[in-house]
N, C-alpha and C positions, 0 to 999 in steps of 0.2 A: 504494500500500500504506500502511496506517495505521502510525503509530509503534509502537503496541502489537504489531501483528503482526510488524513488522520486528524488534522487541526479542525476541519469542519465537523467531523464526527464527534470529536471531543467537545466542541461548542454546543452541538445539538444535545449531547448527554448532559452537559451542564445546565442548559436551558430546561430540559425535562426535569432534572432534579430540583431546580429552583421552582418549577411549577408544581412539584409534588408528585410527579409521575415517574413510574419505573419503566425500564425498557421492556421487561417481560410481561407487563400487565396490559391487557387489551383495553382500548378506549371503548367504553360502553355508552350507548345513547340512552339517557334516562327515560325518554318517552318514545318508545318504538311506534312506528306508523302501523296502522292496521293493514293487514294484507288485503289487497284488492283482487277479486277473482278475475283472472284473465279470460276465462271462457266467455263471460258475458260481453266483454269488449270485442272478442273475435266474432261472436255471433252477430252482434250489431253491425260490424263491418261487412260481413258476408251478406246480410240482409240488404244493406244499402247498395251493394254492387248488383244484386239480383233485381232490385226494384228500379234500376236505371232504365230510362226509356231508350228505345232503339234509335239509331242515327237517322234512318229513313223509316217511313211508314210501311205498312204491309203492302199497300198498292205498289209502291216503288220497287220492292223486292220481287213482286210478281212480274212487273214490266221488265226488270233486269233479267229475270229468269227466261222470259220469252225471247229477249234479245240474245242472250247467250245460246239458247236453243237454235235460233236462226243462224248464228255464226257457225255452230257445230254442223248444222244441216248443210250450209254452203261448203264447208270443208269436205263433207262426205260427197257432195255433188261434184267437186273438183277431182276427187280421187279416181283411180282406175285408169284405163287407157293402155294397158299393156297388151300387146298382141301375142299370138301363139308362137310366131316365129320372130326371134330378135333381129334377124337380118332384113325384115320387111317393115317399111315405114308406112303405116296406114293413116292417112290424113283425116279420114272421116271419123276415126275414133278420137284422135288427139284434138282436132279442131272442131269438135261437135258443138251444137247449140248449147247443150247442157253445161259444158266446161267453159266456154268462151263468153256466154251471155247470161245464162240463168244463175250460175253459181256466184258471179260477182254482184249481181243485183240482190240476191238473197243476203250476201255478206254485208253490203252497204245498208240494207234494211235492218239487219240485226244490230250493226253498230249504231245506226240512227236510233233504234229503239232503246238501246242502253243509254245513249246520251240524253234522249228525251226523259227517260226514267230518272236519271240523276239530276237533271236541271229543273224538272217540274216541282211545284210546291205542293 
């Protein structure tokens, strides 16, 4: 132990002895606080979280679900187009009305529906 630390510890011991306290006796609080039940506090916190209102209303979530369903439908409409023979390029399958026109229109309708659902009051 260094000399400075020893001096500080000696000073603390002298101050404690002057105050009438011993080193080995614990400091006891004469009036202990009553124990508060933690379970009631937690239950109240859980109740307040469950009672919180949703960010959007039920109608908004329904409209958003419809929009997401349209987006998924458009992705399904765009899928496919693989031919039986990989060396043959069939334009009628790849550039069909369903993939070039219908699927993008359904995609834009789905995205528009989701945007409408979010922005409506």
